[in-house]
N, CA, C and O atoms as a Maestro MAE file, in Angstrom:
{
 s_m_m2io_version
 :::
 2.0.0
}

f_m_ct {
 s_m_title
 :::
 protein
 m_atom[336] {
  # First column is atom index #
  i_m_mmod_type
  r_m_x_coord
  r_m_y_coord
  r_m_z_coord
  i_m_residue_number
  s_m_chain_name
  s_m_pdb_residue_name
  s_m_pdb_atom_name
  i_m_atomic_number
  :::
  1 25 27.812 135.438 60.247 1 A "UNK " " N  " 7
  2 3 28.306 134.235 60.937 1 A "UNK " " CA " 6
  3 2 27.206 133.704 62.085 1 A "UNK " " C  " 6
  4 15 26.847 134.470 62.979 1 A "UNK " " O  " 8
  5 25 26.745 132.451 61.999 2 A "UNK " " N  " 7
  6 3 25.672 132.156 63.071 2 A "UNK " " CA " 6
  7 2 26.249 132.149 64.459 2 A "UNK " " C  " 6
  8 15 27.397 131.808 64.744 2 A "UNK " " O  " 8
  9 25 25.200 132.618 65.395 3 A "UNK " " N  " 7
  10 3 25.569 132.517 66.794 3 A "UNK " " CA " 6
  11 2 25.246 131.278 67.287 3 A "UNK " " C  " 6
  12 15 24.372 130.563 66.798 3 A "UNK " " O  " 8
  13 25 26.107 130.921 68.503 4 A "UNK " " N  " 7
  14 3 25.903 129.523 69.113 4 A "UNK " " CA " 6
  15 2 24.948 129.744 70.185 4 A "UNK " " C  " 6
  16 15 25.018 130.685 70.976 4 A "UNK " " O  " 8
  17 25 23.997 128.785 70.183 5 A "UNK " " N  " 7
  18 3 22.977 128.797 71.292 5 A "UNK " " CA " 6
  19 2 23.417 127.859 72.439 5 A "UNK " " C  " 6
  20 15 24.340 127.065 72.261 5 A "UNK " " O  " 8
  21 25 22.803 127.944 73.539 6 A "UNK " " N  " 7
  22 3 23.282 127.048 74.801 6 A "UNK " " CA " 6
  23 2 22.611 125.784 74.385 6 A "UNK " " C  " 6
  24 15 23.236 124.774 74.707 6 A "UNK " " O  " 8
  25 25 21.591 125.610 73.806 7 A "UNK " " N  " 7
  26 3 20.988 124.266 73.564 7 A "UNK " " CA " 6
  27 2 21.042 123.958 72.137 7 A "UNK " " C  " 6
  28 15 20.683 124.781 71.296 7 A "UNK " " O  " 8
  29 25 21.561 122.588 71.787 8 A "UNK " " N  " 7
  30 3 21.563 122.165 70.717 8 A "UNK " " CA " 6
  31 2 20.282 121.478 70.134 8 A "UNK " " C  " 6
  32 15 19.730 120.680 70.892 8 A "UNK " " O  " 8
  33 25 19.810 121.643 69.078 9 A "UNK " " N  " 7
  34 3 18.676 120.928 68.577 9 A "UNK " " CA " 6
  35 2 19.021 119.698 67.856 9 A "UNK " " C  " 6
  36 15 20.118 119.716 67.298 9 A "UNK " " O  " 8
  37 25 18.271 118.568 67.746 10 A "UNK " " N  " 7
  38 3 18.745 117.405 67.169 10 A "UNK " " CA " 6
  39 2 18.383 117.607 65.697 10 A "UNK " " C  " 6
  40 15 17.371 118.205 65.331 10 A "UNK " " O  " 8
  41 25 19.221 117.101 64.946 11 A "UNK " " N  " 7
  42 3 19.241 117.302 63.424 11 A "UNK " " CA " 6
  43 2 19.141 115.872 62.798 11 A "UNK " " C  " 6
  44 15 19.445 114.903 63.493 11 A "UNK " " O  " 8
  45 25 18.739 115.716 61.553 12 A "UNK " " N  " 7
  46 3 18.773 114.597 60.927 12 A "UNK " " CA " 6
  47 2 17.963 113.418 61.449 12 A "UNK " " C  " 6
  48 15 16.771 113.546 61.726 12 A "UNK " " O  " 8
  49 25 18.636 112.240 61.584 13 A "UNK " " N  " 7
  50 3 17.971 111.084 62.065 13 A "UNK " " CA " 6
  51 2 17.425 111.286 63.561 13 A "UNK " " C  " 6
  52 15 16.370 110.799 63.968 13 A "UNK " " O  " 8
  53 25 18.263 112.043 64.287 14 A "UNK " " N  " 7
  54 3 17.776 112.201 65.783 14 A "UNK " " CA " 6
  55 2 16.618 113.065 65.877 14 A "UNK " " C  " 6
  56 15 15.878 112.935 66.852 14 A "UNK " " O  " 8
  57 25 16.342 114.012 64.907 15 A "UNK " " N  " 7
  58 3 15.125 114.889 64.824 15 A "UNK " " CA " 6
  59 2 13.974 114.149 64.451 15 A "UNK " " C  " 6
  60 15 12.903 114.656 64.787 15 A "UNK " " O  " 8
  61 25 13.929 112.888 63.734 16 A "UNK " " N  " 7
  62 3 12.764 112.259 63.311 16 A "UNK " " CA " 6
  63 2 11.904 111.575 64.195 16 A "UNK " " C  " 6
  64 15 12.337 111.149 65.266 16 A "UNK " " O  " 8
  65 25 10.792 111.437 63.872 17 A "UNK " " N  " 7
  66 3 9.692 110.786 64.842 17 A "UNK " " CA " 6
  67 2 10.317 109.350 65.105 17 A "UNK " " C  " 6
  68 15 10.899 108.733 64.212 17 A "UNK " " O  " 8
  69 25 10.157 108.866 66.385 18 A "UNK " " N  " 7
  70 3 10.763 107.611 66.763 18 A "UNK " " CA " 6
  71 2 10.144 106.440 65.929 18 A "UNK " " C  " 6
  72 15 10.838 105.437 65.760 18 A "UNK " " O  " 8
  73 25 8.968 106.496 65.433 19 A "UNK " " N  " 7
  74 3 8.388 105.408 64.569 19 A "UNK " " CA " 6
  75 2 9.011 105.391 63.194 19 A "UNK " " C  " 6
  76 15 9.184 104.318 62.616 19 A "UNK " " O  " 8
  77 25 9.372 106.607 62.620 20 A "UNK " " N  " 7
  78 3 10.225 106.670 61.442 20 A "UNK " " CA " 6
  79 2 11.476 106.075 61.597 20 A "UNK " " C  " 6
  80 15 11.877 105.234 60.792 20 A "UNK " " O  " 8
  81 25 12.167 106.458 62.621 21 A "UNK " " N  " 7
  82 3 13.545 106.034 62.923 21 A "UNK " " CA " 6
  83 2 13.469 104.531 62.983 21 A "UNK " " C  " 6
  84 15 14.304 103.904 62.331 21 A "UNK " " O  " 8
  85 25 12.558 103.871 63.696 22 A "UNK " " N  " 7
  86 3 12.634 102.396 63.799 22 A "UNK " " CA " 6
  87 2 12.338 101.815 62.413 22 A "UNK " " C  " 6
  88 15 12.929 100.786 62.084 22 A "UNK " " O  " 8
  89 25 11.441 102.413 61.549 23 A "UNK " " N  " 7
  90 3 11.067 101.820 60.347 23 A "UNK " " CA " 6
  91 2 12.407 101.861 59.422 23 A "UNK " " C  " 6
  92 15 12.752 100.866 58.784 23 A "UNK " " O  " 8
  93 25 13.112 103.038 59.396 24 A "UNK " " N  " 7
  94 3 14.470 102.976 58.574 24 A "UNK " " CA " 6
  95 2 15.374 102.047 59.141 24 A "UNK " " C  " 6
  96 15 16.201 101.519 58.397 24 A "UNK " " O  " 8
  97 25 15.340 101.740 60.464 25 A "UNK " " N  " 7
  98 3 16.436 100.828 61.015 25 A "UNK " " CA " 6
  99 2 15.982 99.414 60.597 25 A "UNK " " C  " 6
  100 15 16.814 98.549 60.322 25 A "UNK " " O  " 8
  101 25 14.795 99.211 60.557 26 A "UNK " " N  " 7
  102 3 14.282 97.894 60.275 26 A "UNK " " CA " 6
  103 2 14.712 97.560 58.956 26 A "UNK " " C  " 6
  104 15 15.328 96.518 58.731 26 A "UNK " " O  " 8
  105 25 14.381 98.497 57.962 27 A "UNK " " N  " 7
  106 3 14.853 98.235 56.471 27 A "UNK " " CA " 6
  107 2 16.341 97.956 56.409 27 A "UNK " " C  " 6
  108 15 16.787 97.085 55.662 27 A "UNK " " O  " 8
  109 25 17.104 98.691 57.190 28 A "UNK " " N  " 7
  110 3 18.607 98.112 57.096 28 A "UNK " " CA " 6
  111 2 18.858 96.826 57.638 28 A "UNK " " C  " 6
  112 15 19.766 96.156 57.145 28 A "UNK " " O  " 8
  113 25 18.173 96.375 58.598 29 A "UNK " " N  " 7
  114 3 18.350 95.149 59.174 29 A "UNK " " CA " 6
  115 2 17.948 94.146 58.223 29 A "UNK " " C  " 6
  116 15 18.728 93.210 58.049 29 A "UNK " " O  " 8
  117 25 16.701 94.179 57.479 30 A "UNK " " N  " 7
  118 3 16.318 93.434 56.574 30 A "UNK " " CA " 6
  119 2 17.388 93.354 55.391 30 A "UNK " " C  " 6
  120 15 17.719 92.275 54.899 30 A "UNK " " O  " 8
  121 25 17.816 94.378 55.042 31 A "UNK " " N  " 7
  122 3 18.769 94.527 53.851 31 A "UNK " " CA " 6
  123 2 20.152 93.663 54.105 31 A "UNK " " C  " 6
  124 15 20.667 92.879 53.308 31 A "UNK " " O  " 8
  125 25 20.609 94.004 55.397 32 A "UNK " " N  " 7
  126 3 21.762 93.253 55.835 32 A "UNK " " CA " 6
  127 2 21.431 91.760 55.836 32 A "UNK " " C  " 6
  128 15 22.309 90.998 55.432 32 A "UNK " " O  " 8
  129 25 20.369 91.305 56.207 33 A "UNK " " N  " 7
  130 3 20.139 89.662 56.158 33 A "UNK " " CA " 6
  131 2 20.005 89.262 54.905 33 A "UNK " " C  " 6
  132 15 20.476 88.187 54.533 33 A "UNK " " O  " 8
  133 25 19.328 90.099 54.080 34 A "UNK " " N  " 7
  134 3 19.158 89.586 52.540 34 A "UNK " " CA " 6
  135 2 20.542 89.576 51.862 34 A "UNK " " C  " 6
  136 15 20.821 88.693 51.051 34 A "UNK " " O  " 8
  137 25 21.373 90.508 52.174 35 A "UNK " " N  " 7
  138 3 22.592 90.530 51.430 35 A "UNK " " CA " 6
  139 2 23.611 89.499 52.052 35 A "UNK " " C  " 6
  140 15 24.616 89.231 51.393 35 A "UNK " " O  " 8
  141 25 23.424 88.933 53.218 36 A "UNK " " N  " 7
  142 3 24.220 87.936 53.972 36 A "UNK " " CA " 6
  143 2 25.207 88.734 54.770 36 A "UNK " " C  " 6
  144 15 26.168 88.107 55.216 36 A "UNK " " O  " 8
  145 25 25.132 89.877 54.993 37 A "UNK " " N  " 7
  146 3 26.022 90.582 55.852 37 A "UNK " " CA " 6
  147 2 25.689 90.647 57.437 37 A "UNK " " C  " 6
  148 15 26.516 90.982 58.286 37 A "UNK " " O  " 8
  149 25 24.506 90.316 57.673 38 A "UNK " " N  " 7
  150 3 24.047 90.310 59.239 38 A "UNK " " CA " 6
  151 2 24.611 89.021 59.836 38 A "UNK " " C  " 6
  152 15 24.623 87.956 59.220 38 A "UNK " " O  " 8
  153 25 25.075 89.188 61.073 39 A "UNK " " N  " 7
  154 3 25.608 88.034 61.799 39 A "UNK " " CA " 6
  155 2 24.455 87.554 62.843 39 A "UNK " " C  " 6
  156 15 23.755 88.344 63.477 39 A "UNK " " O  " 8
  157 25 24.362 86.107 62.926 40 A "UNK " " N  " 7
  158 3 23.557 85.642 63.885 40 A "UNK " " CA " 6
  159 2 24.236 84.776 64.687 40 A "UNK " " C  " 6
  160 15 24.929 83.906 64.157 40 A "UNK " " O  " 8
  161 25 24.152 84.869 65.990 41 A "UNK " " N  " 7
  162 3 24.881 84.086 66.857 41 A "UNK " " CA " 6
  163 2 24.294 82.594 66.911 41 A "UNK " " C  " 6
  164 15 23.096 82.356 67.069 41 A "UNK " " O  " 8
  165 25 25.307 81.607 66.759 42 A "UNK " " N  " 7
  166 3 24.979 80.249 66.994 42 A "UNK " " CA " 6
  167 2 25.075 79.965 68.405 42 A "UNK " " C  " 6
  168 15 25.584 80.807 69.145 42 A "UNK " " O  " 8
  169 25 24.617 78.808 68.885 43 A "UNK " " N  " 7
  170 3 24.515 78.513 70.272 43 A "UNK " " CA " 6
  171 2 26.039 78.632 70.977 43 A "UNK " " C  " 6
  172 15 26.178 79.185 72.068 43 A "UNK " " O  " 8
  173 25 27.032 78.121 70.320 44 A "UNK " " N  " 7
  174 3 28.352 78.181 70.580 44 A "UNK " " CA " 6
  175 2 28.738 79.537 71.176 44 A "UNK " " C  " 6
  176 15 29.025 79.783 72.348 44 A "UNK " " O  " 8
  177 25 28.681 80.428 70.044 45 A "UNK " " N  " 7
  178 3 29.112 81.846 70.057 45 A "UNK " " CA " 6
  179 2 28.257 82.483 71.187 45 A "UNK " " C  " 6
  180 15 28.781 83.397 71.823 45 A "UNK " " O  " 8
  181 25 27.045 82.111 71.490 46 A "UNK " " N  " 7
  182 3 26.133 82.814 72.586 46 A "UNK " " CA " 6
  183 2 26.774 82.422 73.887 46 A "UNK " " C  " 6
  184 15 27.060 83.225 74.775 46 A "UNK " " O  " 8
  185 25 26.978 81.125 73.934 47 A "UNK " " N  " 7
  186 3 27.548 80.614 75.136 47 A "UNK " " CA " 6
  187 2 28.877 81.204 75.500 47 A "UNK " " C  " 6
  188 15 29.093 81.507 76.673 47 A "UNK " " O  " 8
  189 25 29.810 81.392 74.542 48 A "UNK " " N  " 7
  190 3 31.165 82.002 74.748 48 A "UNK " " CA " 6
  191 2 30.826 83.459 75.302 48 A "UNK " " C  " 6
  192 15 31.303 83.821 76.378 48 A "UNK " " O  " 8
  193 25 29.977 84.308 74.533 49 A "UNK " " N  " 7
  194 3 29.563 85.757 74.888 49 A "UNK " " CA " 6
  195 2 29.064 85.768 76.374 49 A "UNK " " C  " 6
  196 15 29.495 86.649 77.117 49 A "UNK " " O  " 8
  197 25 28.203 84.863 76.832 50 A "UNK " " N  " 7
  198 3 27.664 84.870 77.935 50 A "UNK " " CA " 6
  199 2 28.602 84.459 79.162 50 A "UNK " " C  " 6
  200 15 28.426 84.949 80.277 50 A "UNK " " O  " 8
  201 25 29.635 83.505 78.884 51 A "UNK " " N  " 7
  202 3 30.611 83.243 79.754 51 A "UNK " " CA " 6
  203 2 31.628 84.515 79.895 51 A "UNK " " C  " 6
  204 15 32.086 84.775 81.007 51 A "UNK " " O  " 8
  205 25 31.906 85.146 78.984 52 A "UNK " " N  " 7
  206 3 32.656 86.525 78.975 52 A "UNK " " CA " 6
  207 2 32.083 87.360 79.913 52 A "UNK " " C  " 6
  208 15 32.762 87.901 80.785 52 A "UNK " " O  " 8
  209 25 30.696 87.536 79.791 53 A "UNK " " N  " 7
  210 3 29.790 88.545 80.677 53 A "UNK " " CA " 6
  211 2 29.908 88.093 82.037 53 A "UNK " " C  " 6
  212 15 30.088 88.863 82.980 53 A "UNK " " O  " 8
  213 25 29.798 86.752 82.146 54 A "UNK " " N  " 7
  214 3 29.879 86.310 83.622 54 A "UNK " " CA " 6
  215 2 31.089 86.569 84.235 54 A "UNK " " C  " 6
  216 15 31.121 87.070 85.359 54 A "UNK " " O  " 8
  217 25 32.137 86.267 83.589 55 A "UNK " " N  " 7
  218 3 33.553 86.736 83.977 55 A "UNK " " CA " 6
  219 2 33.623 88.068 84.394 55 A "UNK " " C  " 6
  220 15 34.069 88.343 85.508 55 A "UNK " " O  " 8
  221 25 33.175 89.042 83.508 56 A "UNK " " N  " 7
  222 3 33.513 90.253 83.848 56 A "UNK " " CA " 6
  223 2 32.610 90.588 85.116 56 A "UNK " " C  " 6
  224 15 33.142 91.309 85.959 56 A "UNK " " O  " 8
  225 25 31.349 90.167 85.348 57 A "UNK " " N  " 7
  226 3 30.599 90.297 86.491 57 A "UNK " " CA " 6
  227 2 31.373 89.894 87.804 57 A "UNK " " C  " 6
  228 15 31.414 90.636 88.786 57 A "UNK " " O  " 8
  229 25 31.922 88.786 87.749 58 A "UNK " " N  " 7
  230 3 32.559 88.331 88.803 58 A "UNK " " CA " 6
  231 2 33.809 89.178 89.141 58 A "UNK " " C  " 6
  232 15 34.002 89.570 90.292 58 A "UNK " " O  " 8
  233 25 34.620 89.445 88.168 59 A "UNK " " N  " 7
  234 3 35.723 90.350 88.471 59 A "UNK " " CA " 6
  235 2 35.459 91.638 89.100 59 A "UNK " " C  " 6
  236 15 36.144 92.057 90.033 59 A "UNK " " O  " 8
  237 25 34.357 92.344 88.540 60 A "UNK " " N  " 7
  238 3 33.749 93.602 89.093 60 A "UNK " " CA " 6
  239 2 33.289 93.404 90.423 60 A "UNK " " C  " 6
  240 15 33.530 94.314 91.216 60 A "UNK " " O  " 8
  241 25 32.657 92.373 90.847 61 A "UNK " " N  " 7
  242 3 32.139 92.042 92.192 61 A "UNK " " CA " 6
  243 2 33.320 91.836 93.290 61 A "UNK " " C  " 6
  244 15 33.305 92.280 94.438 61 A "UNK " " O  " 8
  245 25 34.364 91.049 92.672 62 A "UNK " " N  " 7
  246 3 35.571 90.992 93.553 62 A "UNK " " CA " 6
  247 2 36.358 92.259 93.732 62 A "UNK " " C  " 6
  248 15 36.865 92.521 94.823 62 A "UNK " " O  " 8
  249 25 36.474 93.056 92.690 63 A "UNK " " N  " 7
  250 3 37.110 94.305 92.989 63 A "UNK " " CA " 6
  251 2 36.324 95.233 93.919 63 A "UNK " " C  " 6
  252 15 36.971 95.873 94.748 63 A "UNK " " O  " 8
  253 25 34.988 95.373 93.865 64 A "UNK " " N  " 7
  254 3 34.138 96.047 94.812 64 A "UNK " " CA " 6
  255 2 34.317 95.597 96.021 64 A "UNK " " C  " 6
  256 15 34.498 96.406 96.931 64 A "UNK " " O  " 8
  257 25 34.304 94.364 96.243 65 A "UNK " " N  " 7
  258 3 34.418 93.730 97.704 65 A "UNK " " CA " 6
  259 2 35.636 94.161 98.244 65 A "UNK " " C  " 6
  260 15 35.724 94.679 99.357 65 A "UNK " " O  " 8
  261 25 36.695 93.939 97.397 66 A "UNK " " N  " 7
  262 3 38.044 94.297 98.042 66 A "UNK " " CA " 6
  263 2 38.083 95.774 98.357 66 A "UNK " " C  " 6
  264 15 38.451 96.079 99.492 66 A "UNK " " O  " 8
  265 25 37.803 96.599 97.631 67 A "UNK " " N  " 7
  266 3 37.602 98.101 98.046 67 A "UNK " " CA " 6
  267 2 36.762 98.256 99.182 67 A "UNK " " C  " 6
  268 15 37.047 99.170 99.956 67 A "UNK " " O  " 8
  269 25 35.737 97.504 99.441 68 A "UNK " " N  " 7
  270 3 35.010 97.663 100.714 68 A "UNK " " CA " 6
  271 2 35.754 97.166 101.985 68 A "UNK " " C  " 6
  272 15 35.580 97.656 103.100 68 A "UNK " " O  " 8
  273 25 36.512 96.249 101.731 69 A "UNK " " N  " 7
  274 3 37.255 95.682 102.787 69 A "UNK " " CA " 6
  275 2 38.563 96.540 103.221 69 A "UNK " " C  " 6
  276 15 38.933 96.676 104.387 69 A "UNK " " O  " 8
  277 25 39.103 97.013 102.250 70 A "UNK " " N  " 7
  278 3 40.302 97.861 102.541 70 A "UNK " " CA " 6
  279 2 39.997 99.285 103.213 70 A "UNK " " C  " 6
  280 15 39.038 99.999 102.918 70 A "UNK " " O  " 8
  281 25 41.007 99.578 104.192 71 A "UNK " " N  " 7
  282 3 40.646 100.902 104.685 71 A "UNK " " CA " 6
  283 2 40.821 102.095 103.639 71 A "UNK " " C  " 6
  284 15 41.653 102.070 102.733 71 A "UNK " " O  " 8
  285 25 39.956 103.113 103.872 72 A "UNK " " N  " 7
  286 3 40.169 104.237 102.969 72 A "UNK " " CA " 6
  287 2 41.500 104.905 103.330 72 A "UNK " " C  " 6
  288 15 42.154 104.602 104.328 72 A "UNK " " O  " 8
  289 25 41.848 105.839 102.433 73 A "UNK " " N  " 7
  290 3 43.209 106.530 102.391 73 A "UNK " " CA " 6
  291 2 43.282 107.505 103.636 73 A "UNK " " C  " 6
  292 15 44.332 107.770 104.222 73 A "UNK " " O  " 8
  293 25 42.017 108.012 103.971 74 A "UNK " " N  " 7
  294 3 41.909 108.840 105.270 74 A "UNK " " CA " 6
  295 2 42.167 108.093 106.374 74 A "UNK " " C  " 6
  296 15 42.957 108.510 107.220 74 A "UNK " " O  " 8
  297 25 41.497 106.828 106.511 75 A "UNK " " N  " 7
  298 3 41.700 105.957 107.712 75 A "UNK " " CA " 6
  299 2 43.130 105.576 107.927 75 A "UNK " " C  " 6
  300 15 43.634 105.514 109.048 75 A "UNK " " O  " 8
  301 25 43.856 105.287 106.651 76 A "UNK " " N  " 7
  302 3 45.094 104.887 106.781 76 A "UNK " " CA " 6
  303 2 46.008 105.776 107.266 76 A "UNK " " C  " 6
  304 15 47.003 105.428 107.901 76 A "UNK " " O  " 8
  305 25 45.647 107.211 106.931 77 A "UNK " " N  " 7
  306 3 46.583 108.296 107.235 77 A "UNK " " CA " 6
  307 2 46.451 108.361 108.721 77 A "UNK " " C  " 6
  308 15 47.487 108.392 109.385 77 A "UNK " " O  " 8
  309 25 45.395 108.383 109.262 78 A "UNK " " N  " 7
  310 3 44.998 108.566 110.853 78 A "UNK " " CA " 6
  311 2 45.576 107.503 111.659 78 A "UNK " " C  " 6
  312 15 46.105 107.771 112.738 78 A "UNK " " O  " 8
  313 25 45.514 106.314 111.211 79 A "UNK " " N  " 7
  314 3 46.143 105.161 111.939 79 A "UNK " " CA " 6
  315 2 47.651 105.049 111.882 79 A "UNK " " C  " 6
  316 15 48.221 104.293 112.669 79 A "UNK " " O  " 8
  317 25 48.331 105.761 110.991 80 A "UNK " " N  " 7
  318 3 49.799 105.524 110.568 80 A "UNK " " CA " 6
  319 2 50.540 105.916 111.941 80 A "UNK " " C  " 6
  320 15 50.140 106.818 112.679 80 A "UNK " " O  " 8
  321 25 51.634 105.146 112.178 81 A "UNK " " N  " 7
  322 3 52.452 105.509 113.327 81 A "UNK " " CA " 6
  323 2 52.889 106.969 113.198 81 A "UNK " " C  " 6
  324 15 53.013 107.451 112.073 81 A "UNK " " O  " 8
  325 25 53.123 107.682 114.271 82 A "UNK " " N  " 7
  326 3 53.573 109.074 114.072 82 A "UNK " " CA " 6
  327 2 52.706 110.141 113.846 82 A "UNK " " C  " 6
  328 15 53.121 111.299 113.891 82 A "UNK " " O  " 8
  329 25 51.621 109.886 113.625 83 A "UNK " " N  " 7
  330 3 50.516 110.870 113.144 83 A "UNK " " CA " 6
  331 2 49.785 111.435 114.302 83 A "UNK " " C  " 6
  332 15 48.806 112.139 114.053 83 A "UNK " " O  " 8
  333 25 50.117 111.229 115.509 84 A "UNK " " N  " 7
  334 3 49.455 111.613 116.659 84 A "UNK " " CA " 6
  335 2 50.030 113.092 117.040 84 A "UNK " " C  " 6
  336 15 49.608 113.681 118.035 84 A "UNK " " O  " 8
  :::
 }
 m_bond[335] {
  # First column is bond index #
  i_m_from
  i_m_to
  i_m_order
  :::
  1 1 2 1
  2 2 3 1
  3 3 4 2
  4 3 5 1
  5 5 6 1
  6 6 7 1
  7 7 8 2
  8 7 9 1
  9 9 10 1
  10 10 11 1
  11 11 12 2
  12 11 13 1
  13 13 14 1
  14 14 15 1
  15 15 16 2
  16 15 17 1
  17 17 18 1
  18 18 19 1
  19 19 20 2
  20 19 21 1
  21 21 22 1
  22 22 23 1
  23 23 24 2
  24 23 25 1
  25 25 26 1
  26 26 27 1
  27 27 28 2
  28 27 29 1
  29 29 30 1
  30 30 31 1
  31 31 32 2
  32 31 33 1
  33 33 34 1
  34 34 35 1
  35 35 36 2
  36 35 37 1
  37 37 38 1
  38 38 39 1
  39 39 40 2
  40 39 41 1
  41 41 42 1
  42 42 43 1
  43 43 44 2
  44 43 45 1
  45 45 46 1
  46 46 47 1
  47 47 48 2
  48 47 49 1
  49 49 50 1
  50 50 51 1
  51 51 52 2
  52 51 53 1
  53 53 54 1
  54 54 55 1
  55 55 56 2
  56 55 57 1
  57 57 58 1
  58 58 59 1
  59 59 60 2
  60 59 61 1
  61 61 62 1
  62 62 63 1
  63 63 64 2
  64 63 65 1
  65 65 66 1
  66 66 67 1
  67 67 68 2
  68 67 69 1
  69 69 70 1
  70 70 71 1
  71 71 72 2
  72 71 73 1
  73 73 74 1
  74 74 75 1
  75 75 76 2
  76 75 77 1
  77 77 78 1
  78 78 79 1
  79 79 80 2
  80 79 81 1
  81 81 82 1
  82 82 83 1
  83 83 84 2
  84 83 85 1
  85 85 86 1
  86 86 87 1
  87 87 88 2
  88 87 89 1
  89 89 90 1
  90 90 91 1
  91 91 92 2
  92 91 93 1
  93 93 94 1
  94 94 95 1
  95 95 96 2
  96 95 97 1
  97 97 98 1
  98 98 99 1
  99 99 100 2
  100 99 101 1
  101 101 102 1
  102 102 103 1
  103 103 104 2
  104 103 105 1
  105 105 106 1
  106 106 107 1
  107 107 108 2
  108 107 109 1
  109 109 110 1
  110 110 111 1
  111 111 112 2
  112 111 113 1
  113 113 114 1
  114 114 115 1
  115 115 116 2
  116 115 117 1
  117 117 118 1
  118 118 119 1
  119 119 120 2
  120 119 121 1
  121 121 122 1
  122 122 123 1
  123 123 124 2
  124 123 125 1
  125 125 126 1
  126 126 127 1
  127 127 128 2
  128 127 129 1
  129 129 130 1
  130 130 131 1
  131 131 132 2
  132 131 133 1
  133 133 134 1
  134 134 135 1
  135 135 136 2
  136 135 137 1
  137 137 138 1
  138 138 139 1
  139 139 140 2
  140 139 141 1
  141 141 142 1
  142 142 143 1
  143 143 144 2
  144 143 145 1
  145 145 146 1
  146 146 147 1
  147 147 148 2
  148 147 149 1
  149 149 150 1
  150 150 151 1
  151 151 152 2
  152 151 153 1
  153 153 154 1
  154 154 155 1
  155 155 156 2
  156 155 157 1
  157 157 158 1
  158 158 159 1
  159 159 160 2
  160 159 161 1
  161 161 162 1
  162 162 163 1
  163 163 164 2
  164 163 165 1
  165 165 166 1
  166 166 167 1
  167 167 168 2
  168 167 169 1
  169 169 170 1
  170 170 171 1
  171 171 172 2
  172 171 173 1
  173 173 174 1
  174 174 175 1
  175 175 176 2
  176 175 177 1
  177 177 178 1
  178 178 179 1
  179 179 180 2
  180 179 181 1
  181 181 182 1
  182 182 183 1
  183 183 184 2
  184 183 185 1
  185 185 186 1
  186 186 187 1
  187 187 188 2
  188 187 189 1
  189 189 190 1
  190 190 191 1
  191 191 192 2
  192 191 193 1
  193 193 194 1
  194 194 195 1
  195 195 196 2
  196 195 197 1
  197 197 198 1
  198 198 199 1
  199 199 200 2
  200 199 201 1
  201 201 202 1
  202 202 203 1
  203 203 204 2
  204 203 205 1
  205 205 206 1
  206 206 207 1
  207 207 208 2
  208 207 209 1
  209 209 210 1
  210 210 211 1
  211 211 212 2
  212 211 213 1
  213 213 214 1
  214 214 215 1
  215 215 216 2
  216 215 217 1
  217 217 218 1
  218 218 219 1
  219 219 220 2
  220 219 221 1
  221 221 222 1
  222 222 223 1
  223 223 224 2
  224 223 225 1
  225 225 226 1
  226 226 227 1
  227 227 228 2
  228 227 229 1
  229 229 230 1
  230 230 231 1
  231 231 232 2
  232 231 233 1
  233 233 234 1
  234 234 235 1
  235 235 236 2
  236 235 237 1
  237 237 238 1
  238 238 239 1
  239 239 240 2
  240 239 241 1
  241 241 242 1
  242 242 243 1
  243 243 244 2
  244 243 245 1
  245 245 246 1
  246 246 247 1
  247 247 248 2
  248 247 249 1
  249 249 250 1
  250 250 251 1
  251 251 252 2
  252 251 253 1
  253 253 254 1
  254 254 255 1
  255 255 256 2
  256 255 257 1
  257 257 258 1
  258 258 259 1
  259 259 260 2
  260 259 261 1
  261 261 262 1
  262 262 263 1
  263 263 264 2
  264 263 265 1
  265 265 266 1
  266 266 267 1
  267 267 268 2
  268 267 269 1
  269 269 270 1
  270 270 271 1
  271 271 272 2
  272 271 273 1
  273 273 274 1
  274 274 275 1
  275 275 276 2
  276 275 277 1
  277 277 278 1
  278 278 279 1
  279 279 280 2
  280 279 281 1
  281 281 282 1
  282 282 283 1
  283 283 284 2
  284 283 285 1
  285 285 286 1
  286 286 287 1
  287 287 288 2
  288 287 289 1
  289 289 290 1
  290 290 291 1
  291 291 292 2
  292 291 293 1
  293 293 294 1
  294 294 295 1
  295 295 296 2
  296 295 297 1
  297 297 298 1
  298 298 299 1
  299 299 300 2
  300 299 301 1
  301 301 302 1
  302 302 303 1
  303 303 304 2
  304 303 305 1
  305 305 306 1
  306 306 307 1
  307 307 308 2
  308 307 309 1
  309 309 310 1
  310 310 311 1
  311 311 312 2
  312 311 313 1
  313 313 314 1
  314 314 315 1
  315 315 316 2
  316 315 317 1
  317 317 318 1
  318 318 319 1
  319 319 320 2
  320 319 321 1
  321 321 322 1
  322 322 323 1
  323 323 324 2
  324 323 325 1
  325 325 326 1
  326 326 327 1
  327 327 328 2
  328 327 329 1
  329 329 330 1
  330 330 331 1
  331 331 332 2
  332 331 333 1
  333 333 334 1
  334 334 335 1
  335 335 336 2
  :::
 }
}
């Protein structure tokens, strides 16, 4: 039975030279385009994706701003009535 080591070594694709990985990946991309399976964004799709990303950033900014303005749980406990 093989013993487990504390560090795993990369195998397969992960163990290859980065240039060889890139070459294999590029072949896959070219094959996908030739077979018609690759998707290319048109300007409408790209605009919609960008709008979604923008909305996500706005929501995250609003959430972090709300957290910064609300008192922390510890502050709320210290200032609650009857905690003296």
